[in-house]
N, C-alpha and C positions, 0 to 999 in steps of 0.2 A: 083567434080575436077574429070579431064578428063586426060587417060593415053594418047598423042600424038604418044607414038612410033609404028610403025605399029604391032611389034609386041607382043604387048600388056606387062603389066609388069612382070617383072620375079618372080620366085619364089624363093626363097632364101635356099642355101641349110646352113646346119651347120659348114662349111667351108668358107662359104663365109664372103667377109667381106666388109660389105657396108656403102657407104658415102650419107647423106643428103646433098644438099645445094639448096640455093636459089638465084637466079640471072637475074640480070636485064640489057640488053646492057651490057655486058661483055666479047663480042666475040676475042675484043686484049689478054686475059688473058685465052682464054679456052685451047688453045692450051697446054700452060704448065699447069695449072689446073691440067688438065687429067693427064697428064704425069708424074706430081709430087706426086700426089697421085697414079696412078699406078706401080710406083717403088717402093711405101710403101707396097704397097700389098694390095689395095682397087681393090676388084673383080664387085662390082656392084657399080655404081651412080643413084642415085632417085635425080631427079633436078624437082623442082618446077620453072619454067620460068616464072617469071613477067611481061606479055607482051611484052620483047625486040622485038626492031623493025631492030637491026641492023643486023641482020642473025645467031644473039648467037640461037636463037631456030632451026632454019632449019639446022645449025653444029652441034649441039647436039643432035639432031633427026638422023641424019646421023651415029653415034656413035654405034658398037654394045654393047657393054656393057654402055650403057645409057637409064635409062628410063627416059622420057620426060613428064613433067604433067603440065596443066594449070588451072586456077580456073577463075570462073566469076565474084570474087573478088578482088581487090588490095589489095598489101603488108600490108598497113595501115589498110581497115577491115580486115583482117586475123589477125589481134591480132600484127602485125607487123611481120607475117609469124609463129609464133606461133601455131597457129591454123593449117594450110599448115604439118606443120611437126608434131605432134600431128597426125592429120588424118594419116599421113603415113605413122609413126611409126606402130599403130593399124594394119596397111593394112599389111606392110613388115612381120611383127611376132614380137612380144616385148620377152624378155627375152636373149637378145643377146648383143654383141656391135655394136655401131654405129658410124661411125666419124659424126660430126654435126657442118658444117661452110658453109662461104659464099663464092660467087665466087671469091671473092679477098682475100681469109683467106689462105696460105700456112703452115700448121703442122709443127715444127719443135720439136725437142728434143733428150736428151743427145743420141747421137750416131747416128741419122737418116740417117746420110750419109752411111752407111752401117747396121743398123738394121732397118725390115720394121715391120710392124704393128702387123706380127705375131708372131714376137718375145715380143714388147712392151705389149700387150696386157695379157699377162700371167706375165711379171714383173710388172704389175698393181696388177695382180691380187694374187701376191705372197706378196705384200704389204698389200692387205686387202681391196686396193682402188676399186671404183663403176668408177669414173670419173678421169679424167685429165684436171687440171687446167692449164690454160693459158693465159696470157696475151695477147692483141695486142702492136703491134709493129708497126708504123708507120714508113714504108721505103721511103726515097726519094732520088732523085738525086743531086747532087751539083749543075749542071746544068739542068734547067727545060728545058730550051728551046731543049735543044740539046737530053733529052730522049725521044726519037721520038717511036711512038709506034708501027711503023714498026717492028722497032729493035727484038721485043717480038716475031716475027715470028721464030728467029735464036738464039734467047739468053733468058735466065731465067731472072722472073721480077727482082729479085736479084743480077744481074750483070748492071742492068741499072737502078735503085733505089736502091741504094746501100748501103745508108746512113743511119742510127737510132741513135736516143737518146741514149747516153750509159748513162746517171744521170738526175734526175729531176724528177722522178718517187715517190710517194708516195703509200706503201699499209701497208693495216690494217686488219686484221679479224672483222667483222660485226656480228652480232645475224645468220644472213640465209648466210655467203658467204664471201669468200675475196673480199676485192676492190683494183683495183689499178688504179690510175691516175697518168695523166703528159704526156710526150711525147710531139712533136713538135707543135701538134695543139692547144693543153695548152700551150705552151711555146709560142708561135705566136699569137694566138688568144683568150686564157683567154678560149677556152672552157673546162666545167667540164664534160669530158667524160668519164662513165665506159670502162676499158680497161680488164678487167675478162670475159674470156666465158670457156667453158668447152666443147670442142670440139671433147673429143674422151668421149662417156659414157654409161653405161650396162646402156639401157632400160627396164623398166619390168613394171607391172601393178601399182607400186607405184609412178610413175615417173609422171610429167606434168611441163608443165612451169611457171604456174600460171603468175603472173603480168610482168616478165621481164625471158626473156633469160639469162638476167647476174646472174637468182639464182634460179637455176631450185630445182624442190622436187625430192624427202626429201630434205629439208635442211642438215641434219646431214651428207649429201655424200659431199658436198661441201668443207671439207677440207680435201683432199687430202695431202700427202707427195707429191708425185709428179707434178712437174711442167716442161709442156714445153710453147713452147711461139707460138701465131699465128705470122706470114709476113703479113703484112696489107697493100694491092699495090693503092695507092688513086691517086698519085703524079707521072704523066709523064707529057711531054709537053704537052697534049689534058687536063691538070689540070683544066682551064677557064672551058670550054665547059660540063665537069664533076660537076664541084662546081654550073653551071648554072644550068643544068638539075638537079640537087638533091636539090635545093632551090625552084624551078619553080613545080616540082613533089610534093612537102608536104607530100610524104610518110612516112618520117622517124619522129623519138619523134619529140613531140611538135611540127608538121607542118615544120620538117626539119631547125628548128629553129638556128641549131649550121651553117649549109650550109650556110644560110641566111645571117649570122653573118659574117663566112667567106666569101662571095661574098665582103659584102660590104667593108669586108679590104683588100682584094684584088684590089678593085677598087680606094679605098681611096689612098693607096700605090704604084698605077700603075705598079703592077707586084707582083711577091711573091718569097721571096727567102728564106730558111729552114733551112739551112746549120749555123751552130753556133761552138761555144767552144768547147760545148757537143757532137756533130757530131762525130762519127765513122763509119769507113766502114766494111762491115757486112763481114767474113773470117768463119763463119760457128758454129756448135754446140761447140766445144772446148772453143771459145772466148764466145759464151751466157754462159757457164758453169762459167766460168772464172768473170763474172762481177755480175755471181751471176741471172742470168735472167731464168736460167731451173735446176733442179735438178738432179744430182748424179743418175743414176738406177743400179739397182743391175746385173750386168752379173750373168747369171744362170752356 
């Protein structure tokens, strides 16, 4: 792997809060993504750019708090990015907390509007947790055609793709981790996707991603009492282009079979409408708490 930042990779202090993320052609989200996590207290972004061609790489290289890395292998060959993440966790240092997400995932939790990660991490430690569980919530607009990506220059993504499914999920504890399935992609396309991730975790010498980023080792850390949510943004007015590119690229699980299925469904239906009677407009962490998507966190 090669660091593309002219100053070279940063050296983290004990007070730093680093965030690891993978991106591919997500320039439209980068300003809001960085702003969201900076506001939460992230001090260093560690990015693996998977051959972006839309200006994402150039935009990120110009950011003083972002280290941009490239690789001679693609996402799929790097065990869908797990190998990259493990390598860079070792490079930047173990025995510390990391935010670990993709460039279309925005972590929210109880009180995130007022309380940042410097508050959240000690709250997790008081609970004895070394990870935060967070299912992905697929966000979508009422009218896809009017959800112009240019609006992202002035608005947060949840102000444009501002709805999600309030019900229709199944959660259960498996041997190695929690599992959550459901949401609009399941409702609309029948895709059986795992929605659980662990976007905030204490990474030490015992950790690795093993066969799945949804079930990191050691497994006994995958059952924390604290739960947040990842607001997940795939659906704007350019959804057809995004789905076509993902299907053609073949970088995701099972040669991007999910995206191939979604592409075929859209073609057969002549378009896409995601709203239904289970759709609700996103209003913030209090709403997610009331709906049971996140857990209440102790105020010290």
